[in-house]
C-alpha positions as CSV (number, residue, x, y, z in Angstrom):
1,M,-0.1,0.0,0.1
2,P,1.2,3.6,-0.5
3,F,3.0,5.5,2.2
4,F,1.0,8.9,1.8
5,S,-2.6,10.0,1.3
6,T,-3.9,9.0,-2.3
7,T,-7.1,11.3,-2.1
8,P,-6.9,13.1,-5.5
9,R,-7.0,17.0,-5.6
10,P,-10.1,18.4,-7.1
11,A,-10.1,19.0,-10.8
12,R,-9.2,22.4,-12.1
13,P,-12.1,24.7,-12.3
14,L,-11.7,25.4,-15.8
15,R,-12.0,21.8,-16.8
16,L,-15.3,21.8,-15.0
17,I,-16.9,24.9,-16.5
18,A,-15.3,24.9,-19.8
19,P,-17.9,22.5,-21.3
20,W,-20.7,24.6,-20.0
21,L,-19.2,27.5,-21.3
22,A,-18.8,26.0,-24.8
23,A,-22.4,25.1,-24.6
24,A,-23.8,28.4,-23.4
25,L,-21.8,30.6,-25.7
26,P,-23.5,29.5,-28.9
27,L,-26.8,29.3,-27.2
28,L,-26.7,32.8,-25.7
29,A,-25.5,34.3,-29.1
30,G,-28.2,32.4,-31.1
31,L,-30.9,33.6,-28.7
32,G,-29.7,37.1,-29.0
33,I,-29.7,37.1,-32.7
34,L,-33.3,35.6,-32.6
35,Y,-34.4,38.1,-30.1
36,W,-33.0,41.0,-32.1
37,Q,-34.6,39.5,-35.4
38,A,-38.0,39.0,-33.5
39,E,-38.0,42.6,-32.3
40,R,-37.5,43.9,-36.0
41,D,-40.4,41.5,-37.2
42,L,-42.7,42.8,-34.6
43,A,-41.8,46.6,-35.2
44,A,-42.3,45.8,-38.9
45,S,-45.6,44.0,-38.2
46,A,-46.8,46.8,-36.0
47,H,-45.8,49.4,-38.4
48,D,-47.6,47.9,-41.4
49,T,-50.8,47.4,-39.2
50,A,-50.6,51.0,-38.1
51,E,-50.3,52.0,-41.8
52,Q,-53.2,49.7,-42.8
53,A,-55.4,51.3,-40.1
54,L,-54.5,54.7,-40.9
55,A,-55.3,54.2,-44.5
56,Q,-58.6,52.7,-43.6
57,F,-59.8,55.4,-41.3
58,E,-58.7,57.9,-43.9
59,L,-60.7,56.2,-46.5
60,M,-63.8,56.1,-44.2
61,L,-63.3,60.1,-43.5
62,D,-62.9,61.0,-47.1
63,N,-66.5,59.7,-47.6
64,V,-67.7,61.6,-44.5
65,A,-65.8,64.7,-45.3
66,D,-67.2,64.7,-49.0
67,S,-70.5,64.4,-47.7
68,A,-70.1,67.3,-45.5
69,N,-68.3,69.6,-47.8
70,A,-71.1,68.8,-50.5
71,L,-73.9,70.0,-48.0
72,L,-71.9,73.1,-46.8
73,P,-73.6,75.4,-49.3
74,L,-77.0,74.5,-48.2
75,A,-76.4,75.5,-44.7
76,G,-78.8,78.7,-44.0
77,Q,-81.3,77.2,-46.3
78,P,-84.7,76.3,-44.7
79,C,-84.6,72.8,-43.3
80,A,-87.6,71.8,-45.3
81,D,-85.5,72.6,-48.6
82,A,-82.5,70.8,-47.4
83,T,-83.7,67.6,-46.0
84,L,-83.9,65.6,-49.0
85,A,-80.3,66.4,-49.9
86,L,-79.2,65.6,-46.3
87,R,-80.9,62.1,-46.6
88,E,-79.3,61.6,-49.9
89,Q,-75.9,61.8,-48.7
90,V,-76.7,59.2,-46.0
91,T,-77.9,56.8,-48.8
92,R,-75.4,57.4,-51.2
93,R,-72.1,57.7,-49.1
94,P,-70.5,54.8,-47.4
95,F,-69.8,55.0,-43.5
96,V,-72.1,58.1,-43.3
97,R,-74.6,57.6,-40.4
98,S,-76.3,61.1,-40.3
99,T,-75.9,64.6,-41.8
100,N,-76.7,68.0,-40.2
101,L,-76.6,71.6,-41.0
102,A,-75.8,74.5,-38.7
103,L,-75.9,78.2,-38.9
104,D,-73.9,80.6,-36.6
105,D,-72.9,77.5,-34.5
106,H,-76.4,76.5,-33.9
107,L,-77.7,73.2,-35.6
108,Y,-81.1,73.5,-37.1
109,C,-81.6,70.6,-39.6
110,S,-80.7,67.0,-39.3
111,S,-81.3,63.9,-41.8
112,L,-82.6,62.0,-38.9
113,F,-85.1,64.4,-37.4
114,G,-85.6,67.2,-40.0
115,E,-85.9,70.6,-38.2
116,F,-83.7,70.4,-35.0
117,S,-82.3,72.8,-32.5
118,E,-79.1,72.5,-30.6
119,P,-76.0,74.4,-30.1
120,I,-72.6,73.6,-31.4
121,N,-69.4,74.3,-29.7
122,P,-66.5,74.4,-32.2
123,G,-64.0,73.8,-29.4
124,D,-65.4,70.3,-29.2
125,Y,-63.9,69.4,-32.5
126,V,-59.9,68.9,-32.8
127,G,-58.4,70.9,-35.5
128,G,-61.9,72.4,-35.9
129,H,-62.9,69.3,-37.8
130,L,-63.1,66.1,-35.9
131,W,-64.9,65.1,-32.7
132,L,-64.8,61.6,-31.4
133,M,-68.1,61.5,-29.3
134,D,-69.1,58.8,-26.6
135,G,-72.5,58.7,-28.1
136,N,-75.4,61.1,-28.4
137,P,-79.0,61.2,-27.1
138,V,-80.2,59.0,-29.9
139,T,-77.4,56.1,-29.4
140,P,-75.9,57.0,-26.0
141,G,-72.6,55.0,-25.4
142,Q,-72.1,54.3,-28.8
143,A,-69.1,55.9,-30.4
144,L,-69.4,58.5,-33.0
145,L,-66.8,60.2,-35.2
146,V,-68.1,63.8,-36.3
147,Y,-66.7,65.7,-39.1
148,R,-67.3,69.4,-39.3
149,A,-66.8,71.4,-42.5
150,F,-67.4,75.1,-42.0
151,N,-67.3,78.4,-43.8
152,D,-67.8,81.6,-41.8
153,E,-71.2,81.0,-40.2
154,Q,-72.0,78.1,-42.2
155,T,-71.5,74.6,-40.9
156,A,-72.3,71.0,-42.1
157,L,-71.8,67.9,-39.9
158,A,-71.5,64.2,-41.0
159,T,-71.2,61.6,-38.7
160,L,-69.5,58.1,-38.9
161,D,-70.8,55.4,-36.9
162,G,-68.3,54.0,-34.1
163,Y,-69.3,50.4,-35.1
164,H,-67.3,50.7,-38.4
165,L,-64.5,52.4,-36.6
166,A,-64.4,49.5,-34.0
167,N,-65.0,46.8,-36.6
168,A,-61.9,48.2,-38.4
169,L,-59.9,48.0,-35.3
170,R,-60.8,44.5,-34.6
171,M,-60.4,43.2,-38.2
172,I,-56.9,44.9,-38.8
173,G,-55.6,44.3,-35.5
174,R,-56.0,40.6,-35.2
175,E,-52.5,39.9,-33.7
176,Q,-52.2,43.1,-31.7
177,S,-54.4,45.9,-30.2
178,V,-55.1,48.9,-32.5
179,L,-56.3,52.1,-30.8
180,L,-57.7,55.3,-32.6
181,K,-57.0,58.7,-31.0
182,V,-58.6,61.8,-31.8
183,G,-57.6,64.7,-29.4
184,D,-57.9,63.6,-26.0
185,N,-60.3,60.9,-26.7
186,W,-59.3,57.5,-28.1
187,L,-61.5,54.5,-29.4
188,S,-60.6,50.9,-28.2
189,P,-61.6,47.7,-30.4
190,D,-64.7,47.0,-28.2
191,G,-66.2,50.3,-29.4
192,L,-65.9,52.4,-26.2
193,V,-64.4,55.9,-26.1
194,H,-61.9,56.7,-23.4
195,D,-60.9,60.0,-22.2
196,D,-57.8,58.9,-20.0
197,T,-54.2,58.3,-20.8
198,L,-53.6,56.2,-23.9
199,P,-52.2,52.9,-22.9
200,T,-48.6,52.0,-23.7
201,F,-47.4,48.9,-25.4
202,G,-44.4,47.0,-24.0
203,V,-43.1,45.7,-27.4
204,A,-42.7,47.6,-30.7
205,P,-44.9,50.6,-29.5
206,T,-46.0,52.4,-32.8
207,Q,-48.0,55.6,-33.5
208,L,-48.8,57.1,-36.7
209,A,-50.5,60.5,-37.4
210,S,-52.6,61.2,-40.2
211,Q,-51.3,63.9,-42.5
212,R,-54.9,64.8,-43.8
213,Y,-57.0,64.6,-40.4
214,P,-56.3,65.4,-36.9
215,L,-56.2,61.8,-35.9
216,S,-53.6,59.2,-35.0
217,V,-53.3,55.3,-34.6
218,S,-51.5,53.5,-31.9
219,T,-50.6,49.9,-31.9
220,G,-48.0,47.5,-30.4
221,Y,-47.6,44.2,-28.4
222,P,-47.7,43.5,-24.7
223,A,-44.5,42.7,-22.7
224,G,-43.2,39.3,-23.3
225,E,-44.6,39.0,-26.8
226,T,-40.8,38.9,-28.2
227,W,-40.2,35.5,-26.5
228,R,-43.9,34.3,-27.6
229,W,-43.0,35.3,-31.0
230,I,-39.6,33.5,-31.1
231,A,-41.3,30.3,-29.7
232,S,-43.9,30.5,-32.5
233,Q,-42.0,31.5,-35.3
234,Y,-38.6,30.1,-34.8
235,A,-39.2,27.0,-33.1
236,P,-37.1,24.9,-35.6
237,L,-34.2,27.5,-35.1
238,L,-34.5,27.0,-31.3
239,G,-34.3,23.3,-31.5
240,L,-31.1,23.7,-33.7
241,L,-29.5,26.2,-31.2
242,V,-30.1,23.6,-28.4
243,L,-28.7,20.6,-30.4
244,L,-25.7,23.0,-31.5
245,A,-25.0,24.0,-27.6
246,V,-25.2,20.2,-26.5
247,A,-22.8,19.3,-29.4
248,A,-20.3,22.0,-28.5
249,G,-20.5,21.2,-24.8
250,T,-20.1,17.4,-25.6
251,L,-17.0,18.1,-28.0
252,C,-15.4,20.4,-25.4
253,H,-15.8,17.8,-22.7
254,W,-14.2,15.1,-24.9
255,L,-11.3,17.3,-25.9
256,L,-10.5,18.0,-22.5
257,K,-10.6,14.4,-21.4
258,R,-8.7,13.4,-24.3
259,A,-4.8,13.0,-24.1
260,Q,-3.2,15.7,-26.4
261,S,0.4,14.4,-26.1
262,P,2.3,12.1,-23.5
263,R,4.0,14.9,-22.0
264,A,1.0,17.1,-21.6
265,E,-1.0,13.9,-20.3
266,L,1.8,13.2,-17.7
267,A,1.7,16.9,-16.6
268,R,-2.0,16.8,-16.2
269,A,-1.9,13.5,-14.4
270,L,0.8,14.6,-12.1
271,E,-1.1,18.0,-11.2
272,A,-4.3,16.0,-10.8
273,N,-2.2,13.6,-8.2
274,E,-3.4,10.6,-10.3
275,F,0.0,8.7,-9.9
276,I,0.2,6.7,-6.8
277,P,3.9,5.5,-5.4
278,Y,4.1,2.1,-3.8
279,Y,7.5,1.5,-1.8
280,Q,8.8,-2.0,-1.9
281,P,11.8,-2.8,0.6
282,V,15.0,-4.4,-0.6
283,V,16.3,-7.1,2.0
284,R,19.7,-8.5,1.9
285,S,19.2,-12.2,1.9
286,L,22.4,-12.8,4.4
287,T,21.4,-10.5,6.9
288,G,17.7,-10.0,6.5
289,R,18.2,-6.1,6.8
290,W,16.8,-3.5,4.4
291,S,19.2,-2.2,2.0
292,G,16.8,0.1,0.1
293,A,13.6,0.3,-1.4
294,E,12.0,0.1,-4.9
295,V,9.4,2.5,-6.0
296,L,6.4,1.2,-7.9
297,M,4.1,3.7,-9.6
298,R,0.6,3.1,-10.4
């Protein structure tokens, strides 16, 4: 048996952590690239969605604005003479729910009721043209977008039903939430008008303003959507990354265990205390006394 302790020293820390590092580095680098690409994809998708929604709302408002501008010269004429023209615009123009005429900021004729009396506050209209209303006495709680055309004391109003707006928000924003903002009010996909702070999006927040009407569109994704996008869109690449990481770690472990050269392997074994010396006495046959020792190495 050996004459000293044979307990091996712990292996070098580098030899223990190197395979893990070899596996972690390609995995982390690949995940970083996938995360960057996923954020680019989401940002591009949000921007495309906002552009599509903005184009749709501008198309709707084009019909409403054309209706109001066509009726503007009739403002001031008797309601009985203008009612037919008001109702004709409702039936001929897409998205137009109702039309109205006003003079000196006083509404006096409506396509719904004929002669009517109600004051108008121009300050309610953003940029003097648009007002996102939370309903009216006829349909309380139902969103309306009112377009105001005016020329001095003449005013013509055309309303866009919030049902069309909310439906567009839902159809365009199937994968993310899309919001329509007019002044301090904003419309959610459920058709409700809000006057509080516009919600923020955790991933790819995007807001586009119309160059033709005083409105904007906001969209984006909730926090954590980037990882969900990676899992759904890049599942094969994720599997490939994991396989690459396992292969890199396994290869590193095999290379460290493998003898690179006799000299390097001897140096490694000595440092790891893997050689165990055994001392065997040399005895003189005549006297029976020890004259030395032989060292056997295992």
